C-alpha positions in Angstrom: 25.3 52.6 -47.1 24.3 55.9 -48.6 25.3 59.4 -48.2 24.8 63.1 -49.5 27.5 64.2 -51.9 29.1 67.8 -51.3 27.6 70.4 -53.7 24.6 68.3 -54.7 21.1 69.0 -54.1 20.2 66.1 -51.9 20.8 63.1 -54.2 21.6 59.9 -52.4 24.6 57.8 -53.5 25.4 54.2 -52.3 28.9 54.0 -51.0 28.9 50.5 -49.2 26.6 47.5 -48.6 26.2 45.3 -45.5 24.6 41.8 -45.4 22.7 41.6 -42.2 22.1 37.9 -42.7 19.1 35.8 -41.5 17.9 35.3 -37.8 19.6 32.3 -36.4 18.0 30.2 -35.2 15.1 30.6 -37.6 12.4 28.9 -35.5 11.6 27.1 -32.2 9.0 24.7 -30.8 7.6 24.3 -27.2 7.0 20.9 -25.6 3.6 21.8 -24.1 1.5 24.9 -23.6 3.6 27.2 -21.5 2.0 28.1 -18.1 3.0 30.0 -15.1 5.2 27.9 -12.9 6.0 25.0 -15.5 9.2 24.3 -17.2 8.6 23.7 -20.9 11.4 22.6 -23.3 12.2 24.9 -26.3 13.8 23.2 -29.3 15.6 25.7 -31.6 16.3 24.9 -35.3 19.1 26.8 -37.1 22.8 26.4 -38.0 26.1 26.4 -36.2 24.2 26.1 -32.8 26.5 25.2 -29.9 26.5 24.2 -26.4 27.6 27.7 -25.5 24.4 29.2 -26.8 22.1 31.0 -24.4 18.3 31.7 -24.2 16.3 34.2 -22.1 12.8 35.7 -22.0 11.9 39.3 -21.9 8.6 41.0 -21.9 7.3 41.7 -25.4 8.4 45.1 -26.5 11.6 45.1 -24.6 15.0 44.8 -26.0 17.0 41.7 -25.5 19.1 42.9 -22.6 20.0 40.8 -19.5 18.4 43.4 -17.3 15.0 42.7 -18.8 15.3 39.0 -18.5 12.3 37.3 -16.5 13.6 33.7 -17.3 16.8 32.0 -18.5 17.1 28.8 -20.4 19.1 25.9 -19.1 20.9 24.0 -21.9 19.9 20.4 -22.4 21.5 19.1 -25.6 22.8 19.8 -29.0 21.4 18.3 -32.1 23.0 16.5 -34.9 25.2 18.7 -37.1 24.6 21.7 -34.9 21.3 22.3 -36.5 19.2 22.2 -33.2 19.5 22.9 -29.5 17.2 22.2 -26.6 16.7 24.3 -23.4 14.6 24.0 -20.3 12.8 27.4 -19.7 11.5 27.5 -16.0 8.6 29.9 -15.9 8.7 30.3 -12.0 7.6 33.8 -10.9 6.8 34.7 -14.4 3.4 36.4 -14.8 1.1 35.2 -17.7 1.3 37.3 -20.9 3.3 37.5 -24.0 7.1 37.5 -24.1 10.0 37.7 -26.6 12.3 34.8 -26.9 16.1 35.9 -27.1 18.8 33.7 -28.4 22.4 34.1 -28.3 24.2 31.9 -30.7 27.8 31.2 -29.8 30.2 33.4 -31.9 27.5 36.0 -32.8 27.4 39.7 -31.7 24.7 39.1 -29.0 21.1 38.1 -28.7 18.6 37.9 -31.5 14.8 38.1 -31.1 12.8 35.2 -32.3 10.1 36.3 -34.6 7.3 34.3 -32.8 6.5 35.6 -29.3 6.0 33.0 -26.4 2.5 33.2 -24.9 2.6 32.2 -21.1 -0.8 31.3 -19.9 -2.2 31.2 -16.3 -1.1 28.2 -14.3 -3.0 25.7 -12.1 -4.1 26.1 -8.5 -2.1 28.3 -6.2 -3.1 26.5 -3.0 -4.5 23.2 -1.5 -5.8 22.0 1.8 -5.1 18.9 3.9 -7.7 16.7 5.4 -6.0 16.5 8.7 -2.5 17.2 10.6 -0.1 14.8 8.6 1.1 12.2 11.0 3.3 9.1 10.4 1.1 6.0 9.9 -2.1 7.9 9.2 -3.5 8.7 5.9 -3.6 12.3 4.7 -5.7 13.7 1.8 -4.4 16.6 -0.4 -7.4 18.5 -1.6 -7.7 21.1 -4.4 -11.2 22.5 -4.0 -13.3 23.3 -6.8 -14.3 26.5 -5.1 -10.8 27.7 -5.6 -9.9 26.1 -8.9 -11.9 24.6 -11.6 -10.1 21.5 -12.7 -10.3 19.9 -16.2 -10.3 16.4 -17.3 -6.8 15.0 -17.5 -5.4 17.5 -15.0 -2.9 15.8 -12.7 -2.2 16.2 -9.0 0.9 14.6 -7.5 3.3 14.7 -4.5 7.1 14.5 -4.8 10.0 14.5 -2.2 10.9 17.8 -0.6 14.3 17.8 -2.4 12.9 16.8 -5.8 11.5 19.0 -8.6 8.0 19.1 -9.8 9.4 19.3 -13.3 10.9 15.7 -13.2 9.6 12.2 -12.3 10.8 11.0 -9.0 10.3 8.0 -6.7 8.2 8.6 -3.7 8.3 6.1 -0.8 4.6 5.7 0.2 3.3 3.0 2.6 -0.3 3.6 1.3 -1.9 5.1 -1.8 -0.4 6.4 -5.0 1.9 9.5 -5.6 -0.4 10.9 -8.3 -4.0 11.1 -9.5 -5.5 12.2 -12.8 -8.7 14.0 -13.0 -11.6 12.0 -14.6 -14.5 14.4 -14.0 -14.4 18.2 -14.4 -15.8 20.7 -12.0 -15.1 18.4 -8.9 -12.6 18.6 -6.1 -9.3 16.9 -6.8 -8.2 14.5 -4.0 -5.0 12.6 -3.3 -4.8 10.2 -0.4 -1.7 8.8 0.8 0.2 7.6 3.9 3.8 7.1 4.9 5.6 5.2 7.7 9.0 6.9 7.5 9.8 10.4 8.4 9.7 12.6 5.1 8.4 15.8 3.7 6.6 16.3 0.4 6.0 19.1 -2.1 2.6 19.2 -4.1 2.7 19.5 -7.8 -0.2 20.2 -10.2 -0.4 19.7 -14.1 -3.1 21.5 -16.3 -4.1 18.9 -18.9 -2.2 20.6 -21.8 0.9 21.7 -19.9 3.5 20.4 -17.5 3.7 20.1 -13.7 4.1 23.1 -11.5 4.7 23.5 -7.8 1.6 24.4 -5.7 2.4 26.8 -2.9 5.7 27.2 -1.2 5.3 25.0 2.0 6.1 21.4 2.4 3.9 18.6 3.8 5.6 17.6 7.0 4.7 14.7 9.2 4.4 14.6 12.9 5.5 11.5 14.9 2.8 8.8 15.4 0.6 9.0 18.6 -0.2 7.0 20.6 3.0 4.9 20.7 1.9 1.6 22.2 -1.0 -0.7 22.9 -1.2 -3.5 25.5 -3.8 -6.4 26.1 -3.7 -9.0 28.8 -2.8 -11.9 26.5 -1.3 -12.5 23.1 -3.9 -15.1 22.4 -7.6 -14.5 22.8 -10.8 -16.1 21.6 -13.6 -14.7 19.5 -16.5 -13.6 21.7 -14.3 -13.2 24.9 -14.1 -9.9 26.5 -10.8 -8.1 27.1 -9.3 -4.7 27.6 -7.1 -2.7 25.2 -4.9 0.0 26.7 -3.3 2.7 24.6 -0.6 5.0 25.8 1.7 7.8 24.6 5.5 7.8 24.8 5.5 8.5 28.5 2.1 7.7 30.1 3.1 9.7 33.1 5.3 12.7 33.8 6.2 15.9 32.2 6.4 14.6 28.7 2.8 13.4 28.9 1.7 16.7 30.1 3.5 18.6 27.4 2.2 16.4 24.5 -0.2 18.1 22.0 -2.3 15.0 22.1 -4.7 13.6 24.7 -7.1 10.7 24.9 -10.8 11.7 25.0 -14.2 10.2 25.0 -14.7 10.8 21.3 -11.7 8.6 20.4 -12.3 5.3 18.6 -10.7 1.8 18.3 -10.7 -0.9 15.7 -9.2 -4.4 15.6 -8.4 -5.7 12.1 -6.6 -8.5 10.5 -3.0 -7.7 10.4 -2.8 -8.3 6.6 -5.4 -5.6 6.1 -3.6 -2.7 7.9 -5.2 0.4 9.3 -4.8 2.7 6.2 -8.4 2.2 4.9 -11.1 3.6 7.1 -13.3 0.9 8.5 -16.4 3.0 7.6 -15.6 2.7 3.9 -14.0 -0.7 3.7 -15.2 -3.4 6.2 -13.1 -6.1 4.7 -10.7 -7.6 7.4 -12.3 -5.5 10.2 -12.9 -7.7 13.3 -14.6 -5.1 15.4 -14.8 -1.4 16.0 -15.4 0.5 19.3 -16.0 4.1 20.3 -16.2 5.6 23.6 -13.4 4.3 25.9 -14.3 3.1 29.3 -11.6 5.2 30.9 -9.4 8.0 29.7 -6.6 10.2 31.1 -4.5 12.7 29.1 -1.9 10.0 28.5 -3.9 6.7 28.6 -7.0 5.3 27.2 -8.8 2.0 27.9 -11.3 0.2 25.8 -13.4 -2.8 26.9 -13.8 -4.9 23.7 -14.6 -8.2 22.1 -14.7 -9.6 18.5 -18.3 -10.5 18.2 -19.3 -14.2 17.9 -23.0 -13.3 17.8 -25.0 -10.4 16.6 -25.2 -8.1 13.5 -21.4 -7.6 13.4 -20.2 -11.2 13.8 -17.7 -12.6 11.3 -17.0 -16.0 12.3 -13.3 -16.9 12.0 -12.2 -20.3 10.4 -8.7 -20.3 11.7 -6.5 -18.2 14.1 -5.8 -14.8 12.9 -3.0 -12.3 13.6 -4.7 -8.9 14.4 -3.5 -5.2 15.1 -4.9 -2.3 16.8 -6.1 0.7 14.9 -6.8 4.1 16.7 -8.7 7.2 15.6 -8.3 10.4 17.5 -11.4 12.5 18.3 -12.1 15.0 15.5 -10.1 12.9 12.9 -11.6 10.6 10.2 -8.4 8.5 9.7 -7.0 5.5 11.8 -3.5 4.6 12.4 -1.9 1.5 13.7 -0.7 1.4 17.3 2.1 -1.2 17.9 1.1 -4.0 20.3 3.5 -4.8 23.1 4.6 -8.5 23.3 5.0 -9.5 19.6 2.4 -11.2 17.5 -1.3 -11.4 18.7 -3.8 -13.7 17.5 -7.5 -14.3 17.8 -8.8 -17.9 17.6 -12.4 -18.9 16.3 -15.0 -19.0 18.9 -15.1 -22.3 21.1 -17.5 -23.8 21.5 -19.4 -22.8 18.2 -22.4 -25.2 18.7 -23.9 -27.7 21.0 -26.4 -30.6 21.0 -29.5 -30.8 23.3 -31.2 -33.8 24.9 -34.0 -34.1 24.2 -33.4 -33.0 20.6 -36.5 -30.7 20.6 -36.7 -28.3 23.6 -40.0 -27.0 24.6 -41.4 -24.4 27.2 -41.8 -26.0 30.5 -39.5 -28.9 29.8 -37.4 -30.2 32.8 -33.8 -31.4 33.0 -32.8 -30.3 29.5 -29.1 -31.2 28.7 -26.8 -29.0 26.5 -23.6 -30.9 25.5 -20.6 -28.8 24.2 -17.7 -30.3 22.3 -14.3 -30.1 24.0 -15.9 -28.9 27.3 -13.6 -29.5 30.3 -14.0 -29.4 34.0 -14.1 -25.8 35.2 -16.2 -24.6 32.0 -19.5 -23.1 32.9 -22.7 -21.8 31.0 -25.9 -19.9 31.4 -28.8 -18.9 29.2 -30.3 -15.4 28.5 -33.2 -14.0 26.5 -33.2 -10.8 24.3 -35.7 -8.2 23.4 -37.1 -8.2 20.0 -37.0 -10.7 17.0 -33.2 -10.6 16.5 -30.1 -10.3 18.5 -28.9 -6.8 17.9 -26.1 -6.5 20.5 -22.6 -7.8 20.4 -22.6 -8.5 24.1 -26.1 -10.0 24.8 -24.6 -12.2 27.4 -23.9 -9.0 29.5 -27.2 -7.2 28.6 -29.7 -9.9 28.2 -32.4 -11.2 30.6 -31.2 -14.2 32.6 -33.2 -17.5 32.0 -31.4 -20.0 34.0 -29.8 -17.9 36.8 -25.9 -17.9 37.6 -23.6 -19.9 35.5 -23.2 -23.6 36.4 -21.0 -26.4 35.3 -20.9 -27.1 31.5 -19.0 -30.4 31.8 -20.0 -33.1 31.1 -23.2 -31.2 30.1 -25.1 -28.1 31.2 -28.5 -29.0 32.7 -31.5 -26.7 33.1 -35.3 -26.3 33.2 -37.2 -24.3 30.6 -39.7 -21.7 32.2 -43.3 -22.0 30.9 -43.5 -18.2 30.5 -41.0 -17.8 28.0 -41.8 -16.3 24.5 -41.7 -18.7 21.6 -38.2 -17.5 20.2 -34.7 -18.6 20.5 -32.5 -18.0 23.5 -28.7 -17.2 23.7 -26.2 -19.7 25.3 -23.3 -18.0 27.1 -20.3 -20.0 27.7 -17.4 -19.4 30.1 -14.2 -21.3 29.5 -12.1 -22.0 32.6 -10.0 -19.1 33.4 -11.5 -16.9 30.7 -14.4 -14.4 30.3 -18.0 -15.2 28.9 -18.5 -15.5 25.2 -21.7 -15.9 23.1 -22.2 -19.3 21.4 -23.0 -18.6 17.7 -25.8 -21.2 17.7 -29.1 -20.1 19.2 -31.2 -22.4 21.3 -34.6 -22.9 19.7 -37.6 -23.2 22.0 -40.7 -24.8 20.7 -44.2 -24.5 22.0 -45.3 -26.8 24.9 -46.7 -30.1 23.5 -49.2 -31.1 24.6 -50.4 -27.6 25.0 -53.3 -28.5 27.3 -55.6 -31.2 28.7 -59.3 -31.7 29.2 -60.9 -33.3 32.2 -64.0 -35.6 31.8 -65.7 -36.7 35.0 -69.1 -37.6 36.5 -68.8 -34.3 38.5 -68.7 -32.0 35.5 -65.0 -31.4 35.3 -64.3 -31.7 39.0 -62.3 -34.8 40.1 -63.4 -36.2 43.5 -61.5 -38.6 45.5 -62.0 -42.2 44.6 -63.7 -41.1 41.4 -62.6 -42.1 37.9 -61.8 -39.3 35.5 -60.6 -39.1 31.9 -57.7 -36.6 30.9 -57.5 -35.9 27.3 -54.3 -34.2 26.2 -54.2 -32.0 23.1 -51.1 -31.6 21.0 -49.2 -33.0 18.0 -47.6 -36.4 17.7 -48.9 -37.8 21.0 -48.7 -41.6 21.6 -50.9 -43.2 24.2 -48.6 -46.2 24.1 -45.2 -44.4 24.4 -45.9 -41.2 26.2 -46.2 -41.0 30.0 -48.0 -39.0 32.5 -47.1 -38.3 36.3 -49.2 -36.7 38.9 -47.5 -34.7 41.7 -48.7 -32.7 44.6 -46.2 -29.9 43.8 -45.0 -28.1 40.6 -43.0 -30.4 38.4 -39.9 -28.2 38.5 -39.9 -28.1 42.3 -40.3 -31.9 42.5 -37.8 -32.8 39.9 
């Protein structure tokens, strides 16, 4: 200390000396780039550091007074020999900018300012959007749009439970999807798709590639109950190709509860039947594996009920022939939505069996236009089964239900046991026909095997007579048949005074 002596002319004289010491702690390190909303770990190095020490953050240029603090550290642990301490420093509500780190070492006379300021940089996105109204059993996509935030490679997006912190890893009980995603391509929307089957709520967290996770927004993702609640079909066991009706209903199909429901069936709703092991989480449009059939446009709707007439195709462009009975479930998509959800089927496990019959044999082996009394024999046919034949437009079968929409060839269904007998009209086009089979007590189903129709053989005949092509009574004439593989010794010709089909 210095002072002026009395009677002197301004000369300074030292009368005392104080040792101000060094700043303790001397340095600190940060676990990652501090950004708004994150919680970095600050590790301090010094001496005689204790569990009673305190840390806070004040705007640069302000003194280390509690009234200026914008963030306070939470003690984590003390290092070996009291030479280090670690603190969490939550930067929630802290604006980006430069700040002073203040440290109060236990036993000292207050806070000291660390020499190096802490630069808090801007955080990640401040908002996100959802692909739909989150519902139990239906996937939802969390979307950070590029138009609102430019993501970088290795940024991260995740969800966590409502009571959990974005700063810490936590288990998330998901029925579908993953709780987090890492950005692999910059300047694109960031998407996280997931689904849950238990009532819960989630917070959304985002991590800039060089920093830690921070909460996005203040709201939680909350899920509404599944709707509709139940599905019903006439039987727990059906066969591929057969028609049946699926009826969906809400919790109370009639009454005040149905009228007050925010949901209602409409003509824009859609239905899918899938193998049970597949589930309804994947959209059939993006993943066809395990999808048995999809149907839009219900045949009947009310506010509380929807009815679909459906089948699992056994013929046509969407057929997937089953090899063994498969358990199936019902998936439903509400109009205006992109995602499906499973609707529980009443009555326990429901199965669909392979189409039966799947093939037939013909007698004769080659069937031609104009042929009479052709026989189709079906394996496992029983009394009461019936069949009929239809034709279709175009070169290929393009309909799942051609037995309903095709042109009749043989008229009404007739007995298929012990065999189905019919005549082949001469005017048919030379292309296959569809065989439709009705098992006793069931609906019609398309047989996967098409009935091949060959050209008439012989295709024509030529008459040679003394009357220049006319044949007179008691006059000899020669008929020459033109075709392929004809045999004068084995083939036979019959003359009738009425059409062959009528006299058969």
